[in-house]
N, C-alpha and C positions, 0 to 999 in steps of 0.2 A: 174460418170466421163461423160456420156455421155450427164446426162441434164447440165451439167457443159459447156461441148463442144458446144451444141445447145446455150446456153447464150453467152459463147462466137465469137460464132459467128454472134448475133446477133447485139453486142458489136461491133463488128468487122465494119457490116454493118452502124448501126449506126457513127462509127467514119471515117467511107468513105464519108457518105451520106458529112460529114463535109466539105469536099473537100483538094486537096493537097495541095493548100495553105495555111490551117488551121495546116497540119501533118509536112509541113515546118518548120513556124513558131515554134513550138512545137520544133523541130530537133534543131534548129539555139539554142533555148534558154537553154544553157545548165544548166545556171544559177540557172533554175525553177525548185522549191519544185515539186517533183516526189513521195517522201515517206512522210508520216506525224507522227511523234513517238509522243504521247502521254499519258497521265495518271500517272505512280509514274515516273516522268522525271525530273532530278534537272537540266540540261542543257536545256535551252526551249531559242527557238527566237523568239518566237510571243505568245499571249495573248488571248484568247476569238476565237470562234468559231463563225464567221459570218452567219447565216443561211441566209442571201439575197446574199451573193457571193460564199459562199461555201455548196451549198443545195445535193449535192451527200452524205456528214457526213450524213448530217440528215435522208437522206432517208434510207440510212443502220443503223439507230440506235446511232449514234457516237457522242460522245459529248464529248468537253474537255474546261478547260477554260485555261489552255497555253500548249502548243505545241514546239517540234523538225522538223523544215523540214527540208530535204535533198535532197541535188540535184544529178544527177547524176556527177555532178564533186567534188563535194562529200564526193562520195560512191566512185570515182574512187582514192580520196587522199588516203583509205585508205589500207592498203596492201590487194594485191590480188593474189585471191585462184583461183585454176581451180581443178575440178571433172568430170574426164570423166567417165559418165555414161549410162544406159540405160533410156531410157525415150519415149514416155509411157514408165511404167515395160516393160522387152520382147521385147520394139522398137529399134529401131537404135542407136547407140551409140553416143552420143554426148559429146560435150567439152563444161561444162560452167563456167562461172569466175565472181567472184565479192568479196566482202569481207565476212570474216567469218558475222554471224547476230551476236553473242558475241560481236566483235568486233565494230559494229552500234550500238550494247543494252551503252555498254560502252564508247563509245560516248557521246552519248546521257545523260551519269551516270543514267541509268535506273535502278528502285529497283531492289530486288531478286523474284517479283512475275512472276504469270503466264505470257506467251508471246500468244497475241490474232492477228492475221496477219487477214485484212479483201480485197479481193480483188476486182477488177472491177465490176464482174459479182455478188457479194451478197455472195460472199463464205467465209466462217469465220471457223475457225480452234484455236483455245487453245492447246499450248505444254506447258510443264513442262519446264521451263528456265533449269533447268539440264540435261535437255536430247539433249537439241539445243547443249552447251557447251560441254558437253561430244562426241558427235557424228562430231564437228568440223562442224556445217551445215552452206552454202553458203547464201548470199541475190545474186544472182545471177542478173546481168545488161546484160550479153552477153553471146551466145549460137553458137558456133563455130566460134568466130572470129567477132560476128556482134554483134551488141548492140540490146536487146531485143523493140521492139516497141511497143505502143499500139496497139490491135485490135489482135495482137499475143499473147506472154508470157509474156508481160510488162507492166509496168515500170520493176518489179523486179521480180524475184522467189524462193521461198525457192528449194535450191535444196540440197539432202543427198548426201552421199559417200556410197550406196549400194554395190555398186562395191568391191569395200575397206577396207569395215567395215564387220567383220562375224555378229556383232552382230542385222544389218542391212538386212541380206539376207531375200529374200523374201519379202521385203517390199511394201506394194502397194503404190499408186501415192495419199494415201488419207491425208497424211500430204506433200505431194508436191503442195503447194501453189504458182499458177502464176498469174499474175497482181497486185500484192499485192501495193497496195496503199497506208492503213495505218498499223499502227502499234501500239497495246496498253499494254501499262505494265500493270499488275493487284498490288495491295498492296503486300507487302508478308504475310505469313501467321504469 
């Protein structure tokens, strides 16, 4: 977790170096894609990854022939759910909101394979699809009523209802992926 926080700090400094004007442009472009879903996805709105204009994907070893892009607006158009929970574990109680990850996967007509989330700092986590649905995990885009910014926990964060779900009692923060920008759906077995 400490290594991840140091990496996030470095990302924040890089984003700050881009200047306030760039951040303002991003915030006003609410129709710009903030999450890319790829892999076993039937609903696509773009083909191929362009290594020239999308070098971040390649730097994390991600590659796709077809994908579905999701903007903040498209995520807000899905039913929103709130989870009030401590984050980090044992820390302040916060209220996160966003669509259920299962609803996002259904929107993309994703297959039943595993789900690998990739964060801007390179952290990746592969999760079982059934576990995501069973626990009502959300892809949060807001915390305490404020949108999750780049350089913070944004553009999106995987949030688990560990306060309300007895099966998640004592859960560590390992599966709490923040700064999510890519979601890969694996082929079902």
